N, C-alpha and C positions, 0 to 999 in steps of 0.2 A: 504494500500500500504506500502511496506517495505521502511523504510527511509534510509537504508544503501546505496541505489543507489545514494544518494546525498551527502554522507559523505566522508570526506577526509580520507586518509589512517591512519593518526595519531589519528583521531577520532574513527575509527573502532578498531584499535589495542590497543590504550592506553587511550581512552576516553578524549583525549585532544582536546580542541576547542580554536580557536583564529581567528583573522581577516584573517589569511592565510587559515584556514579551510573554512571560509566563501567565500574566493576567489575560492577555489575548487568548492564549491557548485554553485557559480555564473557561472562557466564554464559549469556545468551540466545544469543549467537553460538556458544558451545560446544554448546548444545542443537541449534542449526541444523546445525552440522557433524556431530553424531552422527546426525542424521536425513537427511543428504545434501541439506540445503537446504529442508526443510519449513518452512512458515510457523509461527511460534511461536503457541502457544495454538490448536492446530488445532481446527476446528469451532466456535470461539467467535467471537461478534461483537466488534466494537471495544469496545462497552460492557461485555460480559461479560469480555473480557480485561482491561480497565481495572479492573473490580471485583475480579477475582482478584488483580491486582498490588497494589492499594491495601489489600487485606485480608490480604496475606501468604500467599495460596495460590500454590503453585508448580505448574509443569507437572510431570507425572509423568515418571518415568524412561523414556526411549524404550526400546522393546523391543530395539533394536539397541545399546544402551549398557550397559556393565557398571557396577557400583556404584562403582568407584574414580573413574571419570570423572564420574559423576553427583554424587559427593560434592563435587567442585570446583564444579559448578554450584550446589549447595545453599549452599556457603560464600559464593558471590557474591550469592545471593538472600535474604540475611537482611534482615528488614524494617527494622531500625535500621541506618543507614549505618555507624555506628561499630563495629558487630558484624560487618560484612562483611570477608572476606579482602581483602588488598591484592594488587596485581599481582605483587609478588615472591613471596608465598605461593602464588598460583595457578601461577606459572611453576615454582616449586620442586616442587610436587605433580605437575605435568605432566612435568617432567624425570624425576622418580622413576618414573613410569609408563613413560617411554621407556627409561630405563636398565635397568629390570627386564624389558624386553621383554614387558610386560603387554599382553595383548589387552584392548582397551577398547571395541571396536566389533564387533558381529556383523552384518556387512553383509547376510547372508541374512535377517535379522529386521526389516528396515526395512519397516513397513506401507505398503501402497499408498495408503491413505486420507490419509497425510500430504501427498500431492501433489495432492489435490483442489483445484479452484479455489474459493477462499473469498470470492467477491465479496460 
């Protein structure tokens, strides 16, 4: 599997890694969890996914994911690393969702095409 789908823009373009690039990848992990393990940037080639990442285009909100959880992902995917949330802010947001017993996934709405083989 190609790793560029989890990499931050600065990691792809300049090989730079930091806690902020890890936050980007955490946002992708949240997207994966909300789709029950679908491949990020579904239906996109490696080059297309890389182009989306480096130009600041985000994956859409999965049909199974409610806006509060998608908001955390968007905070992780800000193009400029200094504008991204940090892990403490992400954890606090997720804690609030759990404390409020907020539904954040609609399991019946996970599209079958997320699980297609993307060779």
